[in-house]
C-alpha positions in Angstrom: -21.7 52.2 -32.4 -21.2 50.1 -35.5 -18.0 48.5 -34.2 -19.9 47.5 -31.0 -22.6 45.8 -33.0 -20.1 44.0 -35.1 -18.3 42.7 -32.0 -21.7 41.6 -30.5 -22.6 39.8 -33.7 -19.2 38.0 -33.9 -19.3 37.0 -30.3 -22.9 35.6 -30.7 -21.8 33.6 -33.7 -18.7 32.3 -31.8 -20.8 31.2 -28.8 -23.3 29.5 -31.0 -20.6 27.6 -33.0 -18.4 26.7 -30.0 -20.3 23.5 -29.2 -19.7 22.2 -32.7 -16.0 22.3 -32.4 -15.5 21.9 -28.6 -16.4 18.3 -27.9 -16.5 15.1 -29.8 -20.0 13.8 -30.6 -20.7 10.2 -30.0 -23.0 8.3 -32.3 -23.6 5.3 -30.0 -23.0 3.8 -26.5 -20.5 1.4 -28.1 -18.3 4.2 -29.1 -18.3 5.6 -25.6 -17.4 2.2 -24.2 -14.6 1.7 -26.6 -13.1 5.1 -25.8 -13.5 4.5 -22.0 -11.9 1.0 -22.4 -8.9 2.6 -24.1 -8.6 5.2 -21.3 -8.9 2.7 -18.4 -6.4 0.3 -20.1 -3.9 3.2 -20.4 -4.7 4.1 -16.8 -4.1 0.5 -15.6 -0.8 0.3 -17.4 0.3 3.6 -15.9 -0.6 2.5 -12.3 1.2 -0.8 -12.7 4.3 0.9 -14.0 4.1 3.5 -11.2 3.9 0.7 -8.6 7.0 -1.0 -10.1 8.9 2.3 -10.0 7.8 3.0 -6.3 9.0 -0.5 -5.2 12.3 -0.2 -7.0 12.9 3.2 -5.5 12.0 1.8 -2.0 8.9 3.9 -1.5 7.1 1.0 0.1 4.2 2.8 1.8 3.4 4.7 -1.4 3.6 1.5 -3.4 1.1 -0.1 -1.1 -1.3 2.8 -1.5 -1.1 2.8 -5.3 -1.4 -1.0 -5.4 -4.5 -1.0 -3.2 -6.0 1.8 -5.4 -5.5 -0.4 -8.4 -7.2 -3.3 -6.7 -10.0 -1.1 -5.6 -10.6 0.4 -9.1 -10.1 -2.9 -11.0 -11.1 -5.7 -8.5 -11.5 -8.5 -11.0 -8.6 -7.7 -13.2 -6.3 -10.5 -14.4 -3.3 -8.5 -13.0 -4.6 -9.0 -9.5 -2.1 -11.7 -8.5 0.7 -9.7 -10.1 -0.1 -6.8 -7.8 -0.7 -8.8 -4.7 3.0 -10.1 -4.9 4.5 -6.6 -4.7 2.1 -5.8 -1.9 3.5 -8.8 0.0 7.1 -7.8 -0.8 6.4 -4.2 0.5 5.1 -5.6 3.8 8.1 -7.9 3.9 10.5 -4.9 3.4 8.6 -3.0 6.1 9.1 -6.1 8.3 5.4 -6.6 8.8 5.7 -10.3 8.3 2.1 -11.3 9.2 0.7 -9.1 6.4 3.4 -10.3 4.0 2.4 -13.8 4.8 -1.2 -13.1 4.2 -0.6 -11.6 0.7 1.8 -14.4 -0.3 -0.9 -16.9 0.6 -3.5 -15.0 -1.5 -1.1 -15.1 -4.5 -0.6 -18.9 -4.0 -4.4 -19.4 -3.9 -5.0 -17.5 -7.1 -2.1 -18.7 -9.2 -1.4 -22.2 -10.7 1.2 -24.2 -8.7 3.6 -24.2 -11.7 3.5 -20.5 -12.3 6.5 -18.3 -11.5 4.5 -16.0 -9.3 3.2 -19.0 -7.2 6.8 -20.4 -6.8 8.2 -16.9 -5.9 5.4 -16.4 -3.3 6.1 -19.8 -1.8 9.8 -19.2 -1.5 9.3 -15.7 -0.1 6.7 -17.0 2.4 9.2 -19.6 3.7 11.9 -17.0 3.8 9.8 -14.7 6.1 9.2 -17.7 8.3 12.9 -18.0 8.5 13.3 -14.3 9.3 10.5 -14.6 11.9 12.2 -17.5 13.6 9.6 -20.1 12.7 12.2 -22.8 12.2 9.9 -25.6 13.4 7.3 -24.6 11.0 9.7 -24.7 8.0 11.0 -28.1 9.1 7.6 -29.6 9.3 6.1 -28.1 6.2 9.1 -28.8 4.0 9.6 -32.4 5.1 8.7 -34.1 1.8 10.1 -31.5 -0.7 12.7 -32.2 -3.2 12.9 -28.6 -4.4 16.5 -27.4 -3.9 15.4 -23.8 -2.9 13.1 -25.3 -0.2 15.8 -27.7 0.9 18.1 -24.7 1.3 15.5 -23.0 3.5 15.1 -26.2 5.4 18.9 -26.4 5.9 18.9 -22.9 7.4 16.1 -23.8 9.7 18.2 -26.7 11.0 21.1 -24.3 11.5 18.8 -22.0 13.6 17.9 -25.0 15.7 21.6 -25.8 16.1 21.1 -29.2 14.4 24.5 -29.2 12.5 24.3 -32.7 11.1 20.8 -32.4 9.7 21.6 -29.0 8.3 24.7 -30.4 6.6 22.8 -33.3 5.1 20.1 -31.0 3.8 22.6 -28.7 2.2 24.3 -31.6 0.5 21.0 -32.8 -0.8 20.1 -29.3 -2.1 23.5 -29.0 -3.8 22.9 -32.3 -5.6 19.4 -31.2 -6.6 20.6 -27.9 -8.0 23.2 -29.5 -10.2 24.2 -26.1 -11.6 27.7 -24.5 -11.5 26.3 -21.2 -10.1 24.6 -22.8 -7.2 27.2 -25.4 -6.6 29.7 -22.6 -6.1 27.4 -20.8 -3.5 26.8 -23.8 -1.3 30.0 -24.7 0.6 29.8 -27.6 2.9 
């Protein structure tokens, strides 16, 4: 009987003291916001890292799902353009060129023209036009460009249209614009 009362007493004290040790007490709303910000920042970093992993391992559908989840959870995040680019790349790898084109266009609208992401999106967008057989579009939209990469795409578009002379001239111009040993060795005319 004494032992039962002692266990009941210890159990009651334990239950009453449990809330004191179980959860952290917040003194203000600011403390809650700070802790939540740390949590969401970690969560964002993990999602971006996971998207990179999925793309590198060629799990394109899963990468798309995770990227869209990120954009849904953090719609105004500065990383938005950085996640739209892998979305476009996934669609490109899945050979859904119309959706890839749409997302490359979104990246180009959000990014400064001199940024690496904007240029990479522009090059990939032209590349999927080449894959899709849109040679006429490439030739018309790249008419005034002096960018050696774009000139190379233009040369391939001329090749697809069997315009050998114009292709050769464009490749020579691209080679001159590159003026780098690596690229000079890749372009054989």
